[in-house]
MIFI-175920 format. One record per residue (C-alpha): residue number from 0; residue in one letter; x, y, z. Coordinates in nm, 4 decimals. Each point is the difference from the previous one (the first is absolute). Layout:
# residues N
<r nr="NUM" rest="A" x="X" y="Y" z="Z"/>
...
//
This chain:
# residues 185
<r nr="0" rest="X" x="-5.5528" y="-3.1538" z="4.4184"/>
<r nr="1" rest="X" x="-0.1467" y="-0.2052" z="0.3459"/>
<r nr="2" rest="X" x="-0.3473" y="-0.1375" z="0.0614"/>
<r nr="3" rest="X" x="-0.2009" y="0.0702" z="0.3129"/>
<r nr="4" rest="X" x="-0.2712" y="-0.1927" z="0.0993"/>
<r nr="5" rest="X" x="-0.1884" y="0.1597" z="0.3630"/>
<r nr="6" rest="X" x="-0.2333" y="-0.2252" z="0.1478"/>
<r nr="7" rest="X" x="-0.2624" y="0.1723" z="0.2506"/>
<r nr="8" rest="X" x="-0.3182" y="-0.0599" z="0.2032"/>
<r nr="9" rest="X" x="-0.1309" y="0.3374" z="0.0473"/>
<r nr="10" rest="X" x="-0.0568" y="0.3610" z="-0.0990"/>
<r nr="11" rest="X" x="0.3421" y="0.0219" z="-0.1689"/>
<r nr="12" rest="X" x="0.1302" y="0.3658" z="0.0885"/>
<r nr="13" rest="X" x="0.4017" y="-0.1270" z="-0.0211"/>
<r nr="14" rest="X" x="-0.0844" y="-0.1899" z="-0.3120"/>
<r nr="15" rest="X" x="-0.0778" y="0.3594" z="-0.1300"/>
<r nr="16" rest="X" x="0.2523" y="0.1637" z="0.0801"/>
<r nr="17" rest="X" x="0.2324" y="-0.2794" z="-0.0934"/>
<r nr="18" rest="X" x="-0.1864" y="0.0249" z="-0.3573"/>
<r nr="19" rest="X" x="-0.0005" y="0.3634" z="-0.0113"/>
<r nr="20" rest="X" x="0.3736" y="0.0235" z="0.0834"/>
<r nr="21" rest="X" x="0.1288" y="-0.2442" z="-0.2390"/>
<r nr="22" rest="X" x="-0.2253" y="0.0898" z="-0.3020"/>
<r nr="23" rest="X" x="0.2842" y="0.2031" z="-0.1972"/>
<r nr="24" rest="X" x="0.2811" y="-0.2535" z="0.1368"/>
<r nr="25" rest="X" x="0.2644" y="-0.1352" z="-0.2308"/>
<r nr="26" rest="X" x="0.0687" y="-0.2726" z="0.2456"/>
<r nr="27" rest="X" x="-0.3049" y="-0.2014" z="0.0628"/>
<r nr="28" rest="X" x="-0.3756" y="0.0097" z="0.0128"/>
<r nr="29" rest="X" x="-0.2757" y="-0.1735" z="0.1538"/>
<r nr="30" rest="X" x="-0.0828" y="-0.2782" z="-0.2220"/>
<r nr="31" rest="X" x="-0.3275" y="-0.1653" z="0.2001"/>
<r nr="32" rest="X" x="-0.2167" y="0.0602" z="0.3483"/>
<r nr="33" rest="X" x="-0.0953" y="-0.2454" z="0.1618"/>
<r nr="34" rest="X" x="-0.2942" y="-0.0325" z="0.2796"/>
<r nr="35" rest="X" x="-0.0971" y="-0.2828" z="0.1748"/>
<r nr="36" rest="X" x="-0.3899" y="0.1930" z="0.0811"/>
<r nr="37" rest="X" x="-0.1926" y="0.0549" z="-0.2840"/>
<r nr="38" rest="X" x="-0.1196" y="0.3399" z="0.1461"/>
<r nr="39" rest="X" x="0.3377" y="0.1538" z="0.0210"/>
<r nr="40" rest="X" x="0.0363" y="0.3642" z="-0.0715"/>
<r nr="41" rest="X" x="0.3491" y="-0.0121" z="-0.1354"/>
<r nr="42" rest="X" x="-0.1623" y="-0.2230" z="-0.2629"/>
<r nr="43" rest="X" x="-0.1809" y="0.3323" z="-0.1317"/>
<r nr="44" rest="X" x="0.2898" y="0.2066" z="0.0484"/>
<r nr="45" rest="X" x="0.2501" y="-0.1709" z="-0.1965"/>
<r nr="46" rest="X" x="-0.2714" y="-0.0077" z="-0.2857"/>
<r nr="47" rest="X" x="0.0968" y="0.3813" z="0.0057"/>
<r nr="48" rest="X" x="0.3318" y="-0.0843" z="-0.1091"/>
<r nr="49" rest="X" x="-0.0612" y="-0.2941" z="-0.2851"/>
<r nr="50" rest="X" x="0.1043" y="-0.2446" z="0.2522"/>
<r nr="51" rest="X" x="-0.0983" y="-0.2909" z="-0.0501"/>
<r nr="52" rest="X" x="-0.1316" y="-0.1934" z="0.3430"/>
<r nr="53" rest="X" x="-0.1127" y="-0.3731" z="0.1196"/>
<r nr="54" rest="X" x="-0.1691" y="-0.1185" z="0.2667"/>
<r nr="55" rest="X" x="0.0952" y="-0.3028" z="0.1848"/>
<r nr="56" rest="X" x="-0.0845" y="-0.2132" z="0.3107"/>
<r nr="57" rest="X" x="0.2074" y="-0.1170" z="0.3215"/>
<r nr="58" rest="X" x="-0.0408" y="-0.3721" z="-0.2048"/>
<r nr="59" rest="X" x="0.1939" y="0.1666" z="-0.2925"/>
<r nr="60" rest="X" x="0.2489" y="0.1082" z="0.2452"/>
<r nr="61" rest="X" x="0.0705" y="-0.3268" z="0.1630"/>
<r nr="62" rest="X" x="-0.0107" y="-0.2160" z="-0.2647"/>
<r nr="63" rest="X" x="0.2480" y="0.1866" z="-0.2426"/>
<r nr="64" rest="X" x="-0.2269" y="0.1121" z="-0.2418"/>
<r nr="65" rest="X" x="0.0392" y="0.3704" z="0.0463"/>
<r nr="66" rest="X" x="0.4059" y="-0.0571" z="-0.0006"/>
<r nr="67" rest="X" x="-0.0143" y="-0.1629" z="-0.3686"/>
<r nr="68" rest="X" x="-0.2018" y="0.2955" z="-0.0801"/>
<r nr="69" rest="X" x="0.2897" y="0.2079" z="0.1321"/>
<r nr="70" rest="X" x="0.1835" y="-0.1905" z="-0.1202"/>
<r nr="71" rest="X" x="-0.1269" y="0.0058" z="-0.3637"/>
<r nr="72" rest="X" x="0.0217" y="0.3527" z="-0.0374"/>
<r nr="73" rest="X" x="0.3825" y="-0.0161" z="0.1185"/>
<r nr="74" rest="X" x="-0.0878" y="0.2889" z="0.2937"/>
<r nr="75" rest="X" x="0.3509" y="0.1329" z="0.1204"/>
<r nr="76" rest="X" x="-0.1927" y="0.1256" z="0.2716"/>
<r nr="77" rest="X" x="-0.2689" y="-0.0572" z="0.2632"/>
<r nr="78" rest="X" x="-0.0816" y="0.2458" z="0.2315"/>
<r nr="79" rest="X" x="-0.3203" y="-0.0274" z="0.2861"/>
<r nr="80" rest="X" x="-0.1730" y="0.3348" z="0.0321"/>
<r nr="81" rest="X" x="-0.2879" y="-0.0921" z="0.2956"/>
<r nr="82" rest="X" x="0.0170" y="-0.3617" z="-0.1052"/>
<r nr="83" rest="X" x="-0.1363" y="-0.1749" z="0.3211"/>
<r nr="84" rest="X" x="0.0571" y="-0.4001" z="-0.1293"/>
<r nr="85" rest="X" x="0.3039" y="-0.1446" z="0.1739"/>
<r nr="86" rest="X" x="0.2260" y="-0.0854" z="-0.3397"/>
<r nr="87" rest="X" x="0.0621" y="-0.3986" z="0.0568"/>
<r nr="88" rest="X" x="0.4130" y="-0.1501" z="-0.0507"/>
<r nr="89" rest="X" x="-0.0362" y="-0.1309" z="-0.3655"/>
<r nr="90" rest="X" x="-0.1061" y="0.3533" z="-0.1183"/>
<r nr="91" rest="X" x="0.3146" y="0.1370" z="0.1880"/>
<r nr="92" rest="X" x="0.1879" y="-0.1847" z="-0.1579"/>
<r nr="93" rest="X" x="-0.0956" y="0.0398" z="-0.2838"/>
<r nr="94" rest="X" x="0.0558" y="0.4339" z="0.0335"/>
<r nr="95" rest="X" x="0.3024" y="-0.0501" z="0.2579"/>
<r nr="96" rest="X" x="0.1192" y="0.3203" z="0.0990"/>
<r nr="97" rest="X" x="-0.2454" y="0.1798" z="-0.2633"/>
<r nr="98" rest="X" x="-0.3077" y="0.0260" z="0.2473"/>
<r nr="99" rest="X" x="-0.0961" y="0.3010" z="0.1139"/>
<r nr="100" rest="X" x="-0.2131" y="0.1735" z="0.3068"/>
<r nr="101" rest="X" x="-0.0639" y="0.2424" z="0.1607"/>
<r nr="102" rest="X" x="-0.1039" y="0.0595" z="0.3539"/>
<r nr="103" rest="X" x="-0.1939" y="0.2562" z="0.2373"/>
<r nr="104" rest="X" x="0.2023" y="-0.0481" z="0.2299"/>
<r nr="105" rest="X" x="0.3853" y="0.0851" z="0.1429"/>
<r nr="106" rest="X" x="0.0548" y="-0.4054" z="-0.0254"/>
<r nr="107" rest="X" x="0.0741" y="-0.2574" z="0.2151"/>
<r nr="108" rest="X" x="-0.2443" y="0.2321" z="0.2172"/>
<r nr="109" rest="X" x="-0.3380" y="-0.0797" z="-0.1164"/>
<r nr="110" rest="X" x="0.0208" y="-0.2645" z="-0.2321"/>
<r nr="111" rest="X" x="-0.0815" y="-0.3680" z="-0.0322"/>
<r nr="112" rest="X" x="-0.3460" y="-0.1720" z="-0.0790"/>
<r nr="113" rest="X" x="-0.2769" y="0.2310" z="0.0460"/>
<r nr="114" rest="X" x="0.1890" y="0.2859" z="0.0030"/>
<r nr="115" rest="X" x="-0.1182" y="0.2101" z="-0.3205"/>
<r nr="116" rest="X" x="-0.1383" y="0.3635" z="-0.0521"/>
<r nr="117" rest="X" x="-0.2459" y="0.1176" z="0.2960"/>
<r nr="118" rest="X" x="0.1038" y="-0.2724" z="0.2643"/>
<r nr="119" rest="X" x="0.3345" y="0.1494" z="-0.0608"/>
<r nr="120" rest="X" x="-0.1139" y="0.3410" z="0.0543"/>
<r nr="121" rest="X" x="-0.1575" y="-0.0581" z="0.3257"/>
<r nr="122" rest="X" x="0.1970" y="-0.2307" z="0.1625"/>
<r nr="123" rest="X" x="0.3048" y="0.3217" z="-0.1010"/>
<r nr="124" rest="X" x="-0.2567" y="0.2356" z="0.1698"/>
<r nr="125" rest="X" x="-0.0949" y="-0.2627" z="0.3154"/>
<r nr="126" rest="X" x="0.3647" y="-0.0148" z="0.0692"/>
<r nr="127" rest="X" x="0.0824" y="0.3314" z="0.0185"/>
<r nr="128" rest="X" x="0.2389" y="0.0147" z="-0.2414"/>
<r nr="129" rest="X" x="0.1995" y="0.3292" z="-0.1141"/>
<r nr="130" rest="X" x="0.1248" y="-0.0619" z="-0.3494"/>
<r nr="131" rest="X" x="-0.1417" y="-0.3030" z="-0.2638"/>
<r nr="132" rest="X" x="0.0540" y="-0.0266" z="-0.3650"/>
<r nr="133" rest="X" x="0.0624" y="-0.2381" z="-0.2870"/>
<r nr="134" rest="X" x="0.2225" y="-0.2989" z="-0.0938"/>
<r nr="135" rest="X" x="0.0655" y="-0.0861" z="-0.3118"/>
<r nr="136" rest="X" x="0.1150" y="-0.4023" z="-0.0272"/>
<r nr="137" rest="X" x="0.0813" y="-0.2977" z="-0.2066"/>
<r nr="138" rest="X" x="-0.2373" y="-0.2975" z="0.0933"/>
<r nr="139" rest="X" x="0.0627" y="-0.2961" z="0.1840"/>
<r nr="140" rest="X" x="-0.1700" y="-0.2726" z="0.1705"/>
<r nr="141" rest="X" x="-0.0747" y="0.1677" z="0.2706"/>
<r nr="142" rest="X" x="-0.2362" y="0.2906" z="0.0010"/>
<r nr="143" rest="X" x="0.1618" y="0.3780" z="0.0166"/>
<r nr="144" rest="X" x="0.3828" y="-0.1801" z="0.1051"/>
<r nr="145" rest="X" x="0.2018" y="0.0371" z="-0.3658"/>
<r nr="146" rest="X" x="0.2631" y="0.2000" z="-0.0399"/>
<r nr="147" rest="X" x="-0.0826" y="0.3585" z="0.0400"/>
<r nr="148" rest="X" x="0.0865" y="0.2191" z="-0.3237"/>
<r nr="149" rest="X" x="-0.1168" y="0.3090" z="0.1419"/>
<r nr="150" rest="X" x="-0.1847" y="0.2466" z="0.2615"/>
<r nr="151" rest="X" x="-0.1255" y="0.3007" z="0.1123"/>
<r nr="152" rest="X" x="-0.1491" y="0.1064" z="0.3152"/>
<r nr="153" rest="X" x="-0.2375" y="0.2772" z="0.0960"/>
<r nr="154" rest="X" x="-0.1128" y="0.1152" z="0.3326"/>
<r nr="155" rest="X" x="-0.2930" y="-0.0475" z="0.2099"/>
<r nr="156" rest="X" x="-0.1315" y="0.2202" z="0.1864"/>
<r nr="157" rest="X" x="-0.2091" y="-0.0707" z="0.3064"/>
<r nr="158" rest="X" x="-0.3350" y="0.1505" z="-0.1465"/>
<r nr="159" rest="X" x="0.0318" y="-0.1740" z="-0.3154"/>
<r nr="160" rest="X" x="-0.2814" y="-0.2664" z="-0.0633"/>
<r nr="161" rest="X" x="0.0801" y="-0.3315" z="-0.1672"/>
<r nr="162" rest="X" x="-0.1734" y="0.1969" z="-0.2951"/>
<r nr="163" rest="X" x="0.2467" y="0.2533" z="0.0138"/>
<r nr="164" rest="X" x="0.3171" y="-0.2075" z="0.0149"/>
<r nr="165" rest="X" x="-0.1444" y="-0.2144" z="-0.2836"/>
<r nr="166" rest="X" x="0.0186" y="0.3176" z="-0.2132"/>
<r nr="167" rest="X" x="0.3160" y="0.0629" z="0.1086"/>
<r nr="168" rest="X" x="0.1326" y="-0.2783" z="-0.1363"/>
<r nr="169" rest="X" x="-0.1821" y="-0.0570" z="-0.2617"/>
<r nr="170" rest="X" x="0.1898" y="0.3443" z="-0.1242"/>
<r nr="171" rest="X" x="0.3137" y="-0.2166" z="0.0851"/>
<r nr="172" rest="X" x="-0.0960" y="-0.2762" z="-0.2378"/>
<r nr="173" rest="X" x="-0.0901" y="0.1842" z="-0.3114"/>
<r nr="174" rest="X" x="0.3198" y="0.2348" z="0.0415"/>
<r nr="175" rest="X" x="0.2366" y="-0.2703" z="0.0333"/>
<r nr="176" rest="X" x="-0.1510" y="-0.3315" z="-0.1277"/>
<r nr="177" rest="X" x="0.0432" y="0.0906" z="-0.3692"/>
<r nr="178" rest="X" x="0.3766" y="0.1096" z="0.0668"/>
<r nr="179" rest="X" x="0.0784" y="-0.3067" z="0.1232"/>
<r nr="180" rest="X" x="-0.1491" y="-0.2583" z="-0.2261"/>
<r nr="181" rest="X" x="0.1879" y="0.2006" z="-0.2765"/>
<r nr="182" rest="X" x="0.3656" y="-0.0282" z="0.1504"/>
<r nr="183" rest="X" x="-0.0899" y="-0.3982" z="0.0394"/>
<r nr="184" rest="X" x="0.0378" y="-0.0079" z="-0.3509"/>
//
């Protein structure tokens, strides 16, 4: 059975979909969920599935304490689900091609530092894009530049607000992210 660690900074809707999807899996299970925010709702969502949680600081991430913790748990895959801190090179080296992220746009468009959440959807709207979507990719040293594993698109109407775009993208995330994670294992 493969062990997954989820790192998240916010509400954790993607984490919850992953937990639901894998709850009866014989292939993999979520071993732990970590957050860099003590009040992140993802920690509450994890309780419903009896998944252990922990919080950590940016310093824990950068100093290697988080890496040591996940290595001690024999984690096979690290899933970033709304995790907003940049992953340090040492962490990437400890989990080569074993860190996966989901981005709320069709990379390479609307990626990079500062491009997360509503910032992405507002940029898509402002540019008058006719399509947006999700990109699931491996994590490397640069924001949103790792090897693309999967993309799915959705149409954007002129009348769509940034919130409408966000809702369409969330539907794609919830539909595809758990399947893609399982296929990686």
